[in-house]
Every structure is written in structure tokens, then in C-alpha cells.
C-alpha positions in Angstrom: 132.5 -9.8 136.3 132.7 -6.0 135.9 130.9 -5.6 139.2 133.2 -8.0 141.0 136.3 -6.3 139.5 135.0 -2.9 140.5 134.2 -4.1 144.1 137.7 -5.6 144.4 139.3 -2.3 143.2 137.2 -0.2 145.6 137.9 -2.6 148.5 141.7 -2.5 147.9 141.4 1.3 147.8 140.0 1.3 151.3 136.3 1.6 150.6 133.6 -0.6 152.0 132.4 -2.3 148.8 129.2 -4.4 148.6 128.5 -6.4 145.4 124.9 -7.5 145.0 124.0 -10.5 142.9 120.7 -10.3 141.0 120.3 -14.1 140.5 117.9 -15.6 143.1 120.3 -18.4 144.0 123.9 -19.5 143.5 124.3 -21.4 140.2 126.4 -24.5 139.9 128.8 -24.9 137.0 130.5 -22.1 135.2 131.2 -20.4 131.9 134.2 -20.2 129.7 136.0 -17.0 130.1 138.5 -16.0 127.4 140.7 -13.0 128.2 141.9 -10.6 125.5 145.3 -9.1 126.0 143.9 -6.0 127.8 141.6 -8.2 130.0 144.6 -10.3 130.9 146.5 -7.2 132.0 143.6 -6.1 134.2 143.4 -9.5 135.7 147.1 -9.3 136.4 146.7 -5.9 138.0 144.0 -7.3 140.3 146.3 -10.2 141.3 143.9 -12.8 139.8 146.2 -14.5 137.2 147.6 -17.2 139.6 144.1 -18.3 140.6 142.9 -18.2 136.9 145.9 -20.3 135.9 145.1 -22.9 138.6 141.6 -23.3 137.1 142.5 -22.9 133.5 141.7 -25.4 130.8 143.8 -25.5 127.6 142.0 -25.1 124.3 144.0 -27.0 121.7 141.9 -26.1 118.7 138.8 -24.3 117.7 136.8 -23.9 114.5 133.9 -22.0 113.1 131.3 -24.2 111.4 128.3 -23.4 109.2 124.9 -25.1 109.4 126.3 -28.0 107.4 129.0 -28.6 110.0 
């Protein structure tokens, strides 16, 4: 994500930015992304919050468990 954010910032500043992916192919699915307060502010600065909200899932509860469950 850092590379994409950097590329977006550079492009918006008028630079020709190219982001190169190391993975050999596009992967299906996705990963949970949890944003801290600072990360949320950066996403806001990049104009990404509306898109993130449209794709957001609500976490109603979470718990830490030991090996016994």
C-alpha cells in the first residue's frame, strides 16, 4: 500500500509515476485493512475515504484467544 500511496501522491504532484507489482499475477480476494487514526487521516488526504467506506465491512466484536480458545 505504501507504494501505491506514494505513486498517487507523486502523480497528483505532476510527476509521471509508475508502480511496479512484484507478484507474478493479479490475486483474487483481498485482505483486511484496519486504519489507525493517522492512517485514516492519510487516506482522507489522498481522497480515498469515500471509496473505502463503500467497501467497508463493520466489525461488531473481536477477541484475543489463547490455544485453549
